[in-house]
N, C-alpha and C positions, 0 to 999 in steps of 0.2 A: 840503396834501399836496405833498411834493417829487416831483421827477422820479424819484428813486430809489425812493420809496414806491410810485409808480404802476407802475414797472417790476416791482417785487416782486409787486404785486397782479396784474399781467397774467401774469407768469411762473407764479404760483400757479394762476391760472385755467386756463392752458394745460395745466399738469401734472396738475391735478385732473381735467380733462375727458379727458385722454389715458389716464390710468391707470384711472379708475373711471367711465366713462360708463354710464348717464346719471344719475349720482347728483346730489343737490342739495348745496349748500354753505350753511351757516347763517350769517345776518348776525350779526355780533358785537354790533350795537346793538339792533335790534328783534326779533331771533331769527327773522326771516322766512327760509324756505327758498328759496334762489335756484336756479332750474332752469337749470343751465349749458347743457344741450342745447338749450333753447328760445331762448337768447340769440343774436342775429344774429352777434355777434362774441364771442370769449372775454373775459369781464369778471366781476369780483366786486363791481361797484357795485350796491348793493341797490336794486331797482326801487321799493321801498316808502318807504325813508327816505333814499336816496342815500348811505348810509354806505359807506366803503371801509375794509376791515380794516387795522389798524395794521401797521406794518412788522415789529414783534415777532411778531405773530400770523402774518403771511405767512411770515417766516423760519422759525418753529417748525414750521409745517405742511410747508414745503418740505423741511426736514431730516427730518421724519417720513416723507414720501413717499420720499426718497432711501434711508433705512434699509430701508423695506419693499421697495424695488426690489432692493437688494443681497441681502437675505435670500432673496427669490424666486429670484434668479440662482444663489445658492449651492446652494439646494435642487435646482434644475434640474441643476446640474453633478453633484451627488452622485447624483442619480437616473440620469444617463447613465453615470457612471463606476462605479457600484456593480455588483458581479457579478450576473449574471442569477440565479444560485443561490448560496445560502450554502454554505460548505464542508460536505460530508456527514460525518456522524459515525456513520451506521448501518453495521452490519457488512456486508461484501460478500456478494453472492449469485452464483449461477452465471452470471447475465447480465453480471457485472462481471469475470469471468475472461477475460483476454486471452491468446491462444495456446492450444496444446494442444486444438484443436477436437475431435479424435477422442476424447480422454479426457473432455472436458466433455460431449460428446454421449452417450458411454456412461453417465456418471453420471446424466444427465438421463433416459435410458431406464430405468435401474435405479430411479430415484426414482418415475417414473410407474408402473412395474410394481408397485412396493411399495404405492403408494397404491391401485392397483386391487385388489391382493390384500387390502388392509386392509378392504375392504367386506365380504368373506366371512370373513376371519380377522383381526379387529381386534387380537388380542393377539400376532400374529406379528411378531417384530422384523425390522429391516432385515438383509439377509443379510451374512455376514462378508465383508469386502472388504480386499484388499491393494492398496496404492498403492506403486508402485516408480518409481525414477528417480534421477538424480544429486541431490546436495544442493542445497537452495535453490530448488526448482522450485514450491513451494507445496503440498506434500502435507498439511501440518498445516492450512493454510487450507481445503483441499477437505474434509478430515475434519470440520472445524467447520461448513462449509456444509451437509454432509449431515446433521449433527446438528440444525441449525436447520430444515432442510427437513422432517425427520421429527418435529420438535418433541420431541426426547428429550435428557436431560442427557448430557454427554460428560465422561468421566474420562480425564485425560491421564497417561500413564506413559512413562518411558524404558525401552527394552529392557535397558539396563545396570543399571537399578535393580531389575529382577525377577531377583534373584540366585539364587533357589532356588525349588523347588516350593512350599515353605511360604509364601514371599513372594507367589508367584502366587496361592495359595489365599486369602491375606489380602485381596488386591485383588478377586478374584472374589466372595468372600463379602460384600463391601461393596456390590455392585451390586444394584439393584432391577430389577424386570421392565421390559424395554424399554430399559434404559440402554445407552449406547455406551461401550465401553472402547477408547481410542485408544492404541496402543503405538507410539511413535516409535523409529526405529532398532531394529526388532524383531530384526534379525540379531545384535544385541548380547546376546541371551539365550543362556544356556547350553543345551545339548541337553536336560538334564533339565527345565529350566523350559519349554522349547518343548513337550516331551512333555506336561507337566501342563496346558499351555494348550490344546493341540489335543484332548486328551481331553475337556476341558470344552466345546470347540466342537462336537465330534462327538456326545457322549453327554449333555451337559447335567449332568454330575456332576463334582465335584471329588473326586479320590481322594487322601486324605492318605498320605504316605510312611510305610510301616511301619518302625519301628525295632526292633532286636533287644531282646527282653526286655519290650517294651511290648505292651499288648493291641491287637488289630486294631481299627482304627477304620473304621466303615462309610462308604462314599462319601456325600458330601453333595449333595443335589439342589440345583441352581442355578436361579434364575429365568431365563427366556429373555433373552438379551442379544446385543448385536452387538459383534464385534471388528473394528475398523478398524486395520490395521497399516501402517506405512510402512517402506520399506527402500531403501537404496542398493545393497544386495548381495543379490539374490534367491537366489544360490547359497549364501549363508550360512545359509539356512533348511534345516531337515530336510525332505526330500521329503515325508514324511508330514504335516508341518506345513503346508507350502505348498499341498498338495492339499486342505486343509480349507476354503480360502477359495472361496466361490462366485464372487466377482468378482475379477478382477485387472486393475487400471487402470494402464497404463504411461504415464508422463509423459516428454516430450522437452524438450530445451532450446529456448528461443524464438529466433526470428530477431532481428537487431538492430532491424528495424522494429517488431516486436511489443513488444520491450522499450521502445522509444521511446514507443509508444502507451501502454504500461502506466505509464510515468513521467509522461506527460501527464495520465493519469487520476488518478494519485496526487497530482500537484500541484493538480489541481482539487479533490480531496477535502480537501486541506489549506488551500485558499484561497490558493495561491501561483500566480505566473505563471511558466511555463516555456516558453521559445520553442522552436520546432521544431528549430533547429540544435543547441541545447544538448541536447535530448532525444535527437537522433541520435548525438551524441558519447557520451552515457552508454550508449545502447544498443549502440554498437560496442565498448565497453570492458568489458562485463559478462559476456562468455563465455556468452551465452545463458541466464544465470541471474538470475531476478528478485531474489533476495536480494542479489546483488552490485550490481545496478543500484540497488536501494533504498539500500544502504549508501553508494554514491557520491553519489546524489542528496541523501541526508541530510547528507553532508559539504558538498555545494555549498550547501544551505540554511544551514548553520552559517556558512560563509564569507560568504554574502550578508548574513545577519543581522548579522554582525560589522561590516559596512559600512553598516548601516542600511537595507538593501534587503529587499523581499519578492518579488524577482524573480531568477530564475536564467537567465542567458544563456550563450552559448558561452564568453565571456571568463571568467566565474566558474567554469565547468566545467574549463577548461584550467588556471586558476590553482589550483583545488583539487587537480587531478591532480599538478601540480608539487609542491605542499605534501606530498601523500601519497606522492610518488615513484611514481606510476602512469604507465606509458608508453602509447604509442598502441594497444597491444594489451590494455591493462588489466592488465599484469603489475606486481607490486610488486618491491621490491628483492630479496626472498628468492627469488622465482621466477627473476629474472635471474641471481642467483648460482648457482642450480641449473643453469641453462643454461650458465653460464660454466665450471663444473666439468666438464661434459660436453664443452665445446669444447676444454678443455685435455687431455682424455684421448685416448689413442691407440686405444682400443677401448671396448667396452661397460663400463659402471660399475654395480656392484651397488648396490641401493637402500640397504643398510645403510651402505655407504661414503659415499654422498651424504648420508645423514642425519647421520653423524658430522661431516661438514664444515659442515653448516648449523647451527652453534651447538648441536650435540647434539640435534637434533630426533629424535623417535622415528621408527622405520621406518613405523609405522602413520600418523603425522601426514603424512609425506611421501607415502605411497601414497594417502591419502584426501583430503588438502587440496591439495597442490601438483600432483600428477601428473594427476588427471582433466582439469583445464583445459588443461594443456600437451599432453596427448594430443588433446583436442578441437580445439585450435588447430593441430594437425599439427606441433608443434615438436619432439616426441620420439617415439621408438619404444621399446616395452617388449618384452623377450624373456627367454628363460630365462637367458642369460648376463649380462643387465643392461640398462641404458638407454643409448641412443645418440641423438645430436643429428641431426635431419633437416636438409636443405638450407634449409628454411624457418626452422628454428631458428637456423642460422648467419647467414642474411640478417637476421633480426630483431636478433640481437646486434650485427651490424655497423652497422645503422641506429641502434640504441640508443646506441652509442658515438660 
């Protein structure tokens, strides 16, 4: 046995004893189990036959122990670095809603009251509810949460698609007892369609429109149902329609901090890392609107993914904003052009004139998509004679250039 062989044998004895005490090592010659812990010094010399394992045997076992150690270390790193919770894929509940505490509190009370009523009147549907507020605040999400809480199917319709009382009747007659009909942008319904719907809410009947020369059709009894409607324009509803809703929940824009928290929550649900500074930048540029914050965050994730990252930091957010031409207030090029036209004018500018200058956008698009955020940010004022730029609007344009 050479010195090298002895060194390998001693090294193996030390490693074997260190990693797996107090196990025994089997003699390669007489198969005796050598009790390493009982030996006065680390050694693999067999006390029965004096045999020392071959260098090949020693080297093979040393390599095996090294591989085991590397595997154990890798597993330990994975355990430490793995997220505490896997990305959530379950739909959100009321506890997940960030911001609008008053609205969420009202809905919680309404749900608790409904569950209490259900004990005595199990077939009573959830009361008709109107959700109002500017676009992108989560009205559809809240309607879906209510449906899940009361465990009833929800049917989604757009107000603009309910073009006639007959179309309203088709939708109503498709409902089953306890179902929820959610009409988004309910202000888009024509007055005749609103009337057909509120009669069904009030009386539980659908009254077909009588046509000249046709026999009179009797009202059709409807199963009990719930209407949840959302609107950005409460004044666009017939007063007699709006009064039929038992509950009216008003949603407000979120603060930048609440939006930042909401994006941190969204990142966690998706299994992404979003640092606090990046979340704050997104929150500050989303005009208090979760939908805009989500859109910007999704753009940031796409930018990060293109670079092979699963993390969004402030640098990624700023780079994404540059690509999308979004400035420090969250305004895009179209909004800045709108402000620029006002800055060049000597007085108020009518909205139809502004729309024609913005690549022929419709007046409705300008009023509903561009102006609400500009008014919210205090950059413009709306009056009977037209729109004017505020001092804050002029300051922002100066900084933007």
